[in-house]
C-alpha positions in Angstrom: 42.2 259.9 37.3 39.2 260.4 39.6 40.2 262.1 42.8 37.8 260.1 45.0 39.1 257.3 47.2 38.9 253.9 45.5 40.0 250.7 47.2 39.6 247.0 46.3 39.4 243.7 47.9 40.7 241.2 45.4 40.5 237.5 46.6 41.2 234.5 44.5 38.4 231.8 44.3 40.7 229.0 45.5 38.7 228.0 48.5 36.6 229.6 51.3 37.2 233.1 52.5 39.4 232.9 55.6 38.9 235.4 58.4 42.3 236.9 57.6 41.0 237.8 54.1 37.8 239.0 55.7 39.7 241.4 57.9 41.5 242.8 54.8 38.1 243.3 53.2 36.9 245.0 56.4 39.8 247.5 56.6 39.3 248.4 52.9 35.6 248.9 53.5 36.1 251.1 56.6 38.7 253.3 54.9 36.5 253.7 51.8 33.4 254.6 53.8 35.3 256.9 56.2 36.4 258.9 53.1 33.2 258.7 51.1 35.0 256.5 48.6 34.2 253.3 46.8 34.8 249.7 48.0 35.3 247.4 45.0 35.3 243.6 44.9 37.5 242.1 42.1 37.7 238.3 41.7 41.3 237.3 40.7 40.6 234.0 39.0 43.5 233.7 36.6 44.9 230.6 38.2 42.7 227.9 36.6 44.6 225.0 38.3 43.7 226.3 41.8 40.1 227.3 41.1 37.6 225.7 43.6 33.9 225.7 42.7 31.8 227.6 45.1 34.6 229.9 46.3 33.3 233.0 44.7 29.8 232.5 46.2 31.4 231.9 49.6 33.3 235.2 49.3 30.1 237.1 48.4 28.0 235.5 51.1 30.7 236.2 53.8 30.9 239.9 52.9 27.2 240.3 52.8 26.6 238.6 56.1 29.1 241.0 57.7 27.4 244.0 56.0 30.4 244.8 53.7 28.5 245.4 50.5 30.8 246.3 47.6 30.0 249.5 45.6 31.2 247.7 42.5 31.5 243.9 42.0 30.7 241.2 39.4 27.1 241.4 40.7 27.0 245.2 40.8 29.2 246.4 38.0 30.4 250.0 37.5 32.3 251.8 34.9 35.6 249.9 35.4 34.4 246.3 34.8 34.5 243.4 34.1 35.2 242.5 37.8 36.5 239.0 37.2 40.0 238.8 35.8 39.1 235.8 33.6 36.8 238.3 31.7 39.5 240.9 31.2 41.7 239.0 28.7 41.7 241.6 26.0 42.9 244.3 28.4 45.8 242.1 29.5 46.8 241.4 25.9 46.9 245.1 25.1 48.8 245.9 28.3 51.5 243.2 27.8 52.0 244.3 24.2 52.6 247.8 25.5 55.4 246.6 27.8 56.9 244.5 25.0 56.9 247.5 22.7 58.5 249.6 25.4 61.3 247.0 25.7 60.2 246.5 29.4 59.1 242.9 28.8 60.2 240.1 26.4 59.1 236.7 25.0 60.8 233.7 26.6 60.7 230.3 24.9 62.6 228.2 27.5 60.9 224.8 28.1 60.3 223.3 31.5 63.1 220.9 30.8 65.4 223.8 29.8 64.8 225.5 33.1 65.3 222.4 35.1 68.6 221.8 33.4 69.7 225.3 34.3 68.7 224.8 37.9 70.6 221.5 38.1 73.7 223.1 36.6 73.6 225.9 39.1 73.0 223.6 42.1 76.1 221.6 41.1 78.1 224.8 41.5 76.3 225.7 44.8 74.3 228.5 43.3 70.6 229.2 42.9 69.3 229.7 39.4 67.5 233.0 38.7 66.2 234.2 35.4 67.6 237.7 35.5 69.9 240.4 34.1 72.9 238.1 34.6 71.8 235.4 32.2 68.8 236.6 30.2 70.8 237.1 27.0 72.2 233.5 27.2 68.7 231.9 27.4 66.0 231.3 24.8 64.1 234.6 24.6 63.5 237.6 22.3 66.6 239.4 23.9 69.0 236.7 22.7 67.3 235.7 19.4 66.8 237.7 16.3 63.5 239.3 15.4 63.1 236.8 12.5 63.7 233.8 14.8 61.2 235.2 17.4 58.6 235.8 14.8 59.0 232.4 13.3 58.6 230.7 16.7 55.5 232.7 17.6 53.9 232.0 14.2 54.7 228.3 14.5 52.8 228.1 17.8 55.8 227.4 20.0 54.8 227.9 23.6 56.2 231.0 25.3 55.8 233.2 28.4 56.4 236.9 28.7 58.8 238.0 31.3 59.3 241.4 32.9 62.7 243.0 32.2 63.9 244.2 35.5 66.1 247.3 35.4 69.8 246.7 35.9 71.4 247.9 39.1 68.8 250.5 39.9 67.7 251.5 43.4 64.0 251.1 43.7 62.5 253.2 46.5 59.0 251.8 47.5 56.7 253.5 50.0 54.4 251.8 52.5 52.1 253.9 54.8 53.0 251.8 57.8 56.7 251.1 57.2 57.8 254.2 55.3 60.3 253.9 52.5 61.8 250.5 51.5 64.9 250.5 49.2 65.7 247.5 47.0 68.4 247.1 44.3 66.7 246.0 41.1 69.3 243.3 40.6 67.7 241.5 43.6 64.5 241.1 41.6 64.5 238.4 38.9 62.6 238.6 35.6 59.2 237.4 36.8 56.7 235.9 34.3 54.0 238.4 33.6 52.1 236.4 31.0 51.8 232.6 31.1 51.9 230.2 28.2 48.1 229.5 28.6 47.4 233.1 27.7 46.5 234.2 31.2 48.3 236.9 33.1 50.1 236.2 36.4 48.9 237.7 39.7 51.7 240.3 39.6 50.9 241.6 36.2 47.0 241.5 36.3 47.1 243.1 39.8 48.9 246.2 38.6 47.0 246.5 35.3 43.7 246.2 37.0 44.5 248.6 39.8 45.5 251.2 37.2 42.4 250.6 35.0 40.1 250.7 38.0 41.7 253.9 39.3 42.6 252.3 42.7 44.0 255.0 45.0 45.0 252.8 48.0 46.1 249.2 48.0 45.3 247.8 51.5 46.5 244.2 51.7 48.2 241.6 53.9 51.8 241.8 55.0 52.6 238.7 53.0 52.6 240.8 49.8 55.2 243.2 51.1 58.1 241.3 49.3 56.2 241.7 46.0 56.0 245.5 46.4 59.4 246.3 44.5 58.2 244.2 41.5 54.8 245.9 41.5 56.5 249.3 41.9 58.7 248.6 38.8 55.7 247.4 36.8 54.0 250.7 37.5 57.1 252.5 36.4 57.3 250.5 33.3 53.8 251.7 32.4 54.9 255.2 33.2 52.0 255.4 35.6 51.6 259.1 36.7 50.4 258.3 40.2 50.9 255.1 42.0 48.4 254.1 44.7 49.4 254.3 48.3 50.3 250.9 49.8 49.3 249.7 53.2 50.5 246.3 54.2 48.4 245.0 57.2 50.1 243.1 60.0 49.6 239.3 60.3 47.0 237.6 62.3 48.9 235.2 64.6 48.0 231.8 65.9 46.3 231.8 69.4 49.4 230.0 70.7 52.9 229.4 69.3 54.5 231.1 66.3 53.3 231.9 62.8 50.2 233.3 61.2 46.7 232.0 61.6 45.8 229.4 59.0 42.7 227.5 58.0 44.1 224.4 59.7 44.3 226.1 63.1 40.5 226.1 63.3 40.5 222.2 63.3 43.5 222.1 65.7 42.2 224.5 68.3 38.5 224.1 67.8 37.2 227.4 66.6 35.8 228.7 63.3 38.1 230.4 60.7 35.3 231.3 58.2 32.5 233.7 58.5 30.0 231.3 57.0 29.9 227.6 56.4 31.9 225.9 53.7 31.1 222.6 52.0 33.2 220.9 49.4 32.0 218.0 47.3 32.3 214.7 49.2 33.6 216.4 52.3 32.0 217.3 55.6 30.6 220.8 56.0 32.7 223.2 58.0 30.6 225.6 60.1 31.4 229.2 60.2 30.8 231.9 62.8 27.2 232.4 61.4 26.2 228.8 61.9 27.8 228.6 65.4 25.6 231.5 66.6 27.8 234.5 66.3 26.3 237.9 65.4 27.9 239.5 62.3 28.4 242.7 64.4 30.6 240.8 66.8 32.7 239.2 64.1 33.3 242.6 62.5 34.1 244.0 65.9 36.8 241.5 66.9 38.3 241.5 63.4 38.6 245.3 63.5 40.8 245.1 66.6 43.2 242.6 65.1 46.0 245.0 64.0 44.1 248.3 64.7 43.0 250.2 67.8 41.1 253.4 68.2 43.6 255.0 70.6 41.5 254.6 73.7 40.1 251.8 75.9 36.8 251.3 73.9 36.4 247.8 72.6 32.7 247.4 71.6 31.9 248.9 68.2 29.1 248.6 65.6 30.0 248.9 62.0 29.0 252.6 61.6 31.1 253.5 64.7 34.1 251.7 63.2 33.6 253.7 60.0 33.8 256.9 62.0 36.8 255.8 64.1 39.0 254.0 61.5 42.2 255.7 60.6 45.6 254.4 59.3 47.2 256.0 62.4 45.6 253.3 64.5 47.2 250.4 62.5 50.0 248.4 64.1 53.1 247.1 62.4 53.4 244.0 64.6 51.2 240.9 64.3 47.9 240.6 66.3 47.3 237.4 68.3 43.9 235.7 67.6 42.0 235.1 70.8 39.0 232.7 70.4 37.9 233.2 74.0 37.9 237.0 73.7 35.8 236.6 70.5 33.1 234.8 72.6 33.2 237.8 75.0 32.7 240.1 72.0 29.7 238.0 70.9 28.2 238.0 74.4 28.6 241.8 74.5 26.8 242.3 71.2 24.0 240.0 72.2 23.3 242.2 75.1 22.9 245.2 72.7 20.7 243.3 70.2 17.0 243.9 70.0 14.8 241.1 71.4 12.9 240.6 68.2 16.0 239.0 66.7 15.8 236.3 69.4 12.0 236.0 69.2 12.2 234.5 65.7 14.7 231.9 67.0 12.4 230.9 69.8 9.4 230.7 67.5 11.3 228.4 65.2 12.7 226.2 68.0 9.4 225.9 70.1 6.8 226.0 67.3 3.7 225.3 69.5 5.0 226.0 73.0 5.9 229.6 72.3 2.3 230.4 71.8 1.8 230.0 75.5 3.3 233.5 75.9 2.3 236.9 74.5 5.0 239.1 72.8 5.5 241.0 76.1 6.2 237.8 78.0 8.5 236.5 75.3 10.5 239.7 75.5 10.7 239.3 79.3 12.0 235.7 78.9 14.7 237.0 76.5 15.7 239.7 78.9 16.1 237.1 81.6 18.3 234.7 79.5 20.3 237.2 77.4 23.0 237.7 80.1 23.7 234.0 79.9 24.1 233.8 76.2 27.5 233.3 74.6 26.1 232.6 71.2 22.6 232.7 69.7 22.8 228.9 69.5 22.7 228.8 73.3 19.2 230.3 73.3 17.1 227.2 73.1 19.1 225.5 75.8 19.0 228.4 78.4 15.3 229.1 77.9 14.0 225.6 77.2 12.4 225.2 80.7 10.1 228.1 79.9 8.5 226.1 77.1 9.1 222.4 78.0 8.7 220.6 81.3 12.0 219.0 82.5 12.2 215.3 81.8 15.5 214.9 83.5 16.5 216.3 86.8 20.2 216.9 87.5 21.6 214.1 89.7 24.6 216.3 90.6 22.3 219.0 91.9 20.0 216.6 93.8 23.1 215.2 95.6 23.3 218.4 97.5 19.9 217.6 99.1 20.4 213.9 99.8 20.2 214.3 103.6 17.2 216.6 103.3 13.5 215.6 103.6 13.1 216.7 100.0 9.7 215.2 99.3 8.1 216.8 102.3 9.5 220.2 101.4 8.3 219.9 97.7 4.8 218.9 98.8 4.6 221.9 101.1 5.7 224.2 98.3 3.1 222.7 96.0 0.4 223.5 98.6 1.5 227.1 98.6 1.4 227.3 94.8 -2.0 225.7 94.6 -3.3 228.6 96.7 -3.6 231.8 94.7 -2.7 234.0 97.6 0.2 231.7 98.4 1.5 232.1 94.8 1.1 235.9 94.8 3.3 236.2 97.9 5.4 233.2 97.2 8.8 234.5 98.3 7.6 235.7 101.7 5.5 232.6 102.2 8.4 230.4 101.4 10.6 232.3 103.9 7.9 231.8 106.6 7.6 228.1 105.8 11.3 227.6 105.9 11.5 229.3 109.3 8.6 227.5 110.7 9.9 224.0 109.6 13.5 224.9 110.2 14.4 223.7 106.7 16.6 226.5 105.5 15.5 229.0 102.9 18.3 228.0 100.5 17.3 224.4 100.6 13.7 225.2 99.8 14.6 227.4 96.9 17.1 224.9 95.6 14.6 222.1 95.4 12.0 224.4 93.9 14.5 225.5 91.2 15.4 221.9 90.4 11.7 221.0 90.0 11.0 224.0 87.8 14.2 224.2 85.8 15.7 220.7 86.1 18.9 222.1 87.5 20.3 224.7 89.9 21.1 227.1 87.1 19.1 229.8 85.5 17.9 233.3 86.0 15.9 234.7 89.0 13.6 231.9 90.2 10.6 234.0 91.1 10.7 235.7 87.6 10.7 232.2 86.1 7.7 231.1 88.2 5.8 234.3 87.4 6.1 233.5 83.7 5.6 229.8 83.8 2.7 230.0 86.2 1.8 228.2 89.5 -0.2 225.4 87.8 2.7 224.4 85.6 5.1 224.6 88.6 2.9 222.3 90.7 2.9 219.8 87.8 6.7 219.9 87.7 7.0 219.6 91.4 4.9 216.4 91.2 7.2 215.1 88.5 10.2 215.6 90.8 8.5 214.0 93.7 7.7 210.9 91.5 11.3 210.8 90.4 12.6 210.9 94.0 10.1 208.3 95.2 11.4 205.8 92.6 14.9 206.2 93.8 
């Protein structure tokens, strides 16, 4: 076996990639890159009945958007391909025959009706049916039938599965990096199906066979697979694998409120995305992901990294390269991590502040196709600097900077109510006179202070009305910065619009 670190992310194409799966991919990626190893993407598509078209593409798109590019994958194959389980059929046939020859697996010919009958008979006695060491020799399989009978049934085309022959009354000691040693008596593990009647391997079998063939050194996966570890451990033993991979079972991502792990349905229930990128099924409405809702990939990677892991200090904002440097199994938690949609918005806001302005310039050019030409690149960068502190998502950009490019067509009634007992029209006309005078515009702040004092209007009232005329509301960045960019002539035009609006009331 190669001594370098090799990890894999092995999703099933049964639907869109949930952020829980994306976090598993992220932790695999971080560990591989931290140790100069390989991050492998393997598509586990053996369950034909659950296959959903478009799933594989969604998995790839989500990983790429987050910057988690696999070193080996169906689209970038290496020496251990193929990377879709549906294309590895011959390997599984060879591997299952090896276990049969070693007497560690056997053919089972029980029909669905047979098994239902056994379950019913057990239920009548208050017991649960389990295909195991207790009854395997009384059922229809190659352990209870003669070789001649078995051969005849196979040749005749009688459907069969291949089951794992669990050892009898043996203590299985499994090891997990987070939880230490876990001991299980083999009698507690039934004879699981390894090979289905349709000629496809089950998850448990293909998973182990592929991890051995691909020389996987560390299996980093969700906690939900921890109960399967004893079975997988025994399958490794059955193959006489000289060195098992190290197992790391990641803690669950919990719902924002209540009990249980985060599910795809929680996004609809609580109103937040649960996918990195959008998902569209035939004849169904598109579900937007973090990308479409204006989140930066760096922020999604950041908040996912802190669900079940911490760097051992108070630092919370990381880029991907920093996470690679910091990541260590010692920082993983055993207990579940609560998903916090509101904190995720804070992460996105924080990453927006660190993002280069040219990222936002392209959004502005797309949104305000002609109006953006009013400003040069330096002025556009200044606009972005002014509005960035107000952005929670990139999608907010057009709204918070619209007044730089488009004259307000609606003035906030709520804001104007604060000035209902004020001679607003007279104040606005006086401001317009100042702005029409070049000297008045250059020293606008001081001139407005002097005007307010002279007329006894109150500086706050003057600024408030001016802001409503220029912006349409009382919100926004520094008013005088806005005016310096928009220009006095445009401001006078907007003041006139507000005066007309007030005169009609």
